[in-house]
N, C-alpha and C positions, 0 to 999 in steps of 0.2 A: 504494500500500500504506500505508494510514493506521492500520491496527490494530496496536497494540503486540504483541498475541498473534501476529499473522502475522509481524511482524518477528522476534520472538524465535524462533518456530518455524523460520523460514527460516535464521536465524543458527545455531541449534543443529543443524539438519539439515545445513547446509553443513559445519559443524565436524565433526559425526559422520561424514558421508560422506567428508570428506577424510581423517580418521583411519583409517576402515575401509579405504579404497582404498590408502592408503600402507602400512598393515599387510599387506593382502593381497598387494601387489606384493612387499614385502620378504620375506614368508613364502614366496611362490612362488620368489623368487630363491634364498633360503637353503636351501629344501627341495631344489631342483634341484642346488645346489652340494654340499650335504651328501650327497645321493644319489649324485652322481658320485664324491665322495670315498670313499664307502662301497664303491661298485662297484670303483673303482680298487684300493682297499686289499684287497678280497676277492679280486679276480682276480690282483693281484700276489702275494698269499700263496699262492694255488693254483698260479700259474705258477712261483714259486720252489720249491714242493714238487715240482712235476712235473720241473723241471730237476734238482733234487737226486736224485730217484728215477731219472731217466735216467742221470745221471753215475754213480750208485751201481751201476747195472746194467752199463753199458758201460765205465765206468772212464775215459772220455774224451769230448771233444766232437766226435769225428769224425762226419762225415755229418750233423751237426745242422743245418747250413745248408741241407740239402735239404728240411727240414720247413718248408714255406711256408704251405700251406693250412689246417693244423690244428696245434693245440698238440702238441708231441711227447709221446708216451706211452711209458712203460716197456715192455719186451718182453712183460710179462704181459698187457698190453692193447693191444699194438701192432697186433694183427690183429683188429679187431672184426668182427662178422658183416657180410656184404656188404650186407644190407638196411639195417642201422643206419648203416653207413658211407655209403650212398647217400642215406639220408633226412635225415641231420643236416647242416645247412649248415656250411660251414667257419667256424670261429671267427676273428674278426679278430685279427691279431697286434698287441697294444697295448703290447708291451714289447720292449726290445732286450736281447739276451744277449751278454755279452762274457766272455772267459776271464779268468784271474787276472792276465794280463799286459796286459789292455785291448784285446785283439784282438776285433773284432766277429765274432760267430758267427751270431746272428739279427739282421738289419739293422733299422734304424729311425732316425728323426731325420736323414735324408739321408746316413746312413752305409751302406756296402756291406760284405758279408762280407769278412773279412781286413783291413779297414782298422783302423788303430790310433787309439784315442780318447785325448784328453788325460787325464793322471792326475787333474787337478782334477775331471773329470766323475765320477770314481768315489767322491768323498766323500759324495755323497747317494744313491749306488746301494745297492740291497739285496743283500747278499752271499748267495751260494749255498754252504752249508756241508755238507760230507759228511765224516762221521767226524771232526769237529773241525777240518777243513781247508777253507779258503775256496778253492773251485775256479772261481768265476766271480762275475759281478755281473749284476743285473737292473736296467735303467734304464727308467723309464716314458717312453713316447713324448711328445715335446713337443706334438704336435698329436693330441689324443685323437679317435679316430674317433667317428662319430655313434652314437647309441644304437641298439641292436638292437630288434627288434619287442617283445620282452617288457619291456624297459626303457621304451620309448615308451608302451606300454600302461599300465604302472604310473604313470608320470609324468602321463599324461592323466587317470587316475582321481584321483590326488592333486589335480591342478589343478581337476578338476570339483568334487570335494568342497570345495575351498577357495573356489571361487566360489559354490557353494551356501551355504556358511557366510557369505560376504560378503553375499549377497543377504538372508539372514536377519538379519544384523547391520544392514543398511540399513533393513529393515522395522522392526526394533526401534528403531533410531535415530529413524525417522520418528514412531513411536508415542510414544516417550519425549519427543522434542522438543515434540510437541503437548501432552502432559500437563504437562511442565515449564512451557511457555509459559502454559498455562492456569492453573497453580498460581501463577505469578509475577504474571500480569496480573489475576487475579481480585480480590486485595485492592486493587489500584490502581483498578479499576473501582468497587469499593465505596466507596473514599475519594472518588473523583470524584463519586459519587452523593451522598455526605454533604456535599461542598462545594456542590453544586447546591442541596441542601436548605438550607444556610446562606444562600445567595443569596436564597432565598424567605422567609427570616426564621425558619426552624426551627432553633433553637440546641440542641435536644435530640437531634439526630441522632447515632447511635453506629454504629460498624462492628465486625464481629467480628474478634478478634485470633486468627489461625489459626496463627501460628508465633512463635518467639522470635528470629528473625533480624532483619536490618535492615528488611525489609518489615513484619514484625510490630511492630517498635519504632515505625515510622512510624504504623501503625494505632493503637497504644497512645497515641502522642503526639497523634494526631488526636482520640481519645476524651477525653483529658485537656483538650485545647484546647476541645473541644465542651462539656465539663462546666464549665470555667472561664468560657467565654463565656455559657453559660446562667445560671450563678450571677451573673456580672457584670451580665447583662441584668436578672435578677431584683432584684439590689441597686439597679440604676439606677432601675427602676420603683418599688421601695420607697422609695428616697431622694427621688424626685420627689414621691411621695405624702407622705412625711414633711416635706419642705420646704413643700409646700402646707399641710399641717396646722400646722406651726410658724408659718408666716406668717399663716394665717387666724385663729388664736386671738388674738394681740395686736391684729391689725387689727380684728377683730370688737369687741374691747373699746374700742379707740380710736374707731372709727366709731360704736359704740353710744352712748358718752358724748357725743361731739360732736353726734350727731343729736338726742339727748334735750335737750341744752342749747340747741341751735338752735331746737327746737320749743317750748321753755319747760317741758318736762316735768321737767327737773332744773335747779337753779340752780347756776351756777359757784361752786366753792369750792376752797380750797387742797388739800383732801384729794382731790377729784376730778381736779384738775390733776396732782397727784402720781401718781395711778394712771395717767393718760394718759402722763405723762412716763416712768414705769417701764416701761410696755409699749413705748413708743418706743425706750427704751434696750435693751430685750430684742430688738427687731427689729434695732437697730443691731449688737448683739453677734452675732446670728445671721448677718447679712449679712457681717460681718467674718470670722466663722469659716468661712463658705462660701468667701469670697475666699481666705483663707489655705490652705484645703484645695485649691482649684483651682490655686494657685501651686505648692504642693508636688507635686501630680499632674503638672503640666507641667514640673517641674524648674526652675522660675524663682524659687524661694524664695531670697531673698538672706540670707546668714548673715554677720554681722560677727564673724568668729572672732578669738579672741585667747587667749593663754596665761593661765589662771586656775586658782587652787587650788580643787579640787572641794569642799574643806571650807568655803571661804568661801561658795560658792553654797548649800550646805546650811544654813549658819548664817544667811544672809540670809533664806532661805525660812522657817526656824523662827522668826526674829525677827518676820517679817511676820504670822505666825499665832499667835504666843505669847499675845497678849491674848485672842483668840477661844478658844483652848484653855483658858485660865484661867477664862473665863466659863462654859464647858461642864464645868468640873471634870475636865479631862483632863490627863494627864501627857504633855508633849512632850519627848522625849529625843533628844539628838543624839550620835551615836557616830562619831568620825572616827579611822580607822586612821593611825598615823604613817607618814611616808616614802611617801605616795601621790604618783605623778607629777602634774605639772600637766596640766590638761585643755585641749585646743585646741578651743574651741567658742565659740558665740555665747552669752554669759552671759545676755542677756535672754530668749532662747528657752529655754534650759535652766531658768531661773527660772520661766518661764511654765509649763513642764511640771511642775516641782516644786510650784508653786502649785496647779495643777489637781489633782494627786495629794493634796496636803495638804487641799484643800477637800473632796474626796471622802471622805478619811479622817475629817475632823472631822464630816462630815455623817452618817456611818454608824457612828461609834464611840459607844457609850452612855456615860452619865455614869459617871465613875470609871475609864474605860478608859485605855489608853496608846497613844501614837503614837510610833514611833521612826524617825528619819532616820539613815541610816548611809552611810559612805563607806569603801570598802576596795579593795584591789588583788587580783584573782583571775584565774588562767588567762590572763594577758596582757591583761586588761581592767580598766578603772576602773569600778567598780559603785557606783551611787547607788541606795538603796532607801528606800521609804516603807512601813512596816509598821504595821498597826493591830490592835486587839483587838476588832473589830466582829463582826457575825454571820457574816461570810464570804459567799462566793458559791457558789451551787449549781454542781456540775460540769457540769450541762447548759448553763449560761449562760457559764461561764468562757471557752471558746474564742471567744466572739463579742463580748466586751466592748469590743474595739478597733474594731468595725465601726461605721460611721456610723449614727447615730440608733438604735442598739441600746440598749434599756432593759431592765434586769432587773425593775424595778418601775415600770410605766408610770404608775400613778396618782400615786406619790410624786414622780416626775420632773416631771410636769405641774404638780403642786402647788407645786414649788419652782422652777418656771420654768426648767428645764434643757432644753437643746437636744439633748442626746445626742451632741454632737460633741466633747466635751472629750477623751476618751481617743483618739478617731480623730485629732484634731489632735496630741496628744502623740506618738502613734505616727509620724505623718508628720514631725514636727520631729526626733525622735530618729533616724529612718532617714535624714533629710537630712544628719545629722552622720556617717553611716556606722555608727551604733550600732543597738541593738535594745532593745525593751521587752518584758518578760514579766510575767505575773501568776500567782501561786500563792495558793491559798486553801483553808482548811479550815473547813467549816461549824461555827459555834459558837466558833471560835478566832480568826478574823481573816483578813486578806488582806495580801499583800506584793506590791508592784509594784516591779520592779527595772529600772534603766536601765544598759545596758552600753555603754561606749565603748572601742573598740580603742586600745591604747597606740601612739602614733605613733612612727616611727623618730626616734632622737636625742631621745627624750622628756626634758623637763626634770622635775626633782624638787623637791618642796617641802622647804625646809630643816627638819630635824627638831629 
């Protein structure tokens, strides 16, 4: 039995059958017991009424021990028609009658007429009351006689109906177990088919989510994984193409100049060697960026962390780009909130990120604009931000700016020899510190990129 559906069907069927059979047996047992209790109660009530009627008519229990084959009747009905008397079978004596002193009148429970029973046995006996006076007691026989024909017929009908109901319940359990097993196993078969599609290289496979339970959650997680893998595969292909493009451009320039000088088409000159050198440096930066990203992806990026004031990092970054800002007629403003905790980070890596953000801000902020570097504490985090008054980023591009080789303006980036890895590297470096990087932008007003570092336990504070 290799099918999950068959196993589930069998398990559910066995569980259902066990429950149905146990319930049927218990119901039959309690039905018989309750029926016997009802019959005893009913006959005891009738017997007590008959005994009370007898005593009320005769005034004593004399000659009562002579009534053995049938329940004693009062004189009004003591002489039934002969045909009725002959046709009705004697009713079994199921009760013992004793007088008020405990003397046995109608025997039972191994007692004989005239025998005295213990007083303790009268505590659970049913009294026979005539005119407000207890004249005797009725005691149910310890060994109840077998059911008569009418009782047997009734119990057989009840049992038959019970087992018919049991058979119907078994059939219903069989049908429901099959349906439930099919419902449970169908999504799993669909997920298995999706996994087989993955093995064939189809990363776009999706499975229907048919419920909100755990199986539905597995299907939804599978679809999310499929979408993520498809996107990752697309990004991998795009990155491979971008890397090839980034490498091909400077290599083409270098090979072109060298081939032309080798063949004598161009004469060597300091300007041409500078072009070759610049393209070689561009290649070197690209290779170093790719190496840095690969280390970050593998979790092998080494960070030389130390306690450092975040305001010092911002001031160092601003000082490094202050001259360039002045040349572009830009205002470079530094805003440091007092009493900000020390930052436990690799200062070189954080400066690398800030330098990248400042370089982007200087490149895209027009003359007369403003760039602000800020440090503050907010919501349990240390936040470093670089804000500019440039043209801003279109909302269509904003969610993708931290992706590798993503370019908002392809022509301008190629013109300025950018690799498209700067913000991706910044994101990897900040996340390696356990922080996060976010960007907000408004077209025509500027862009703000914020770095958030969680405050460490027992965080040190900068003296104010």
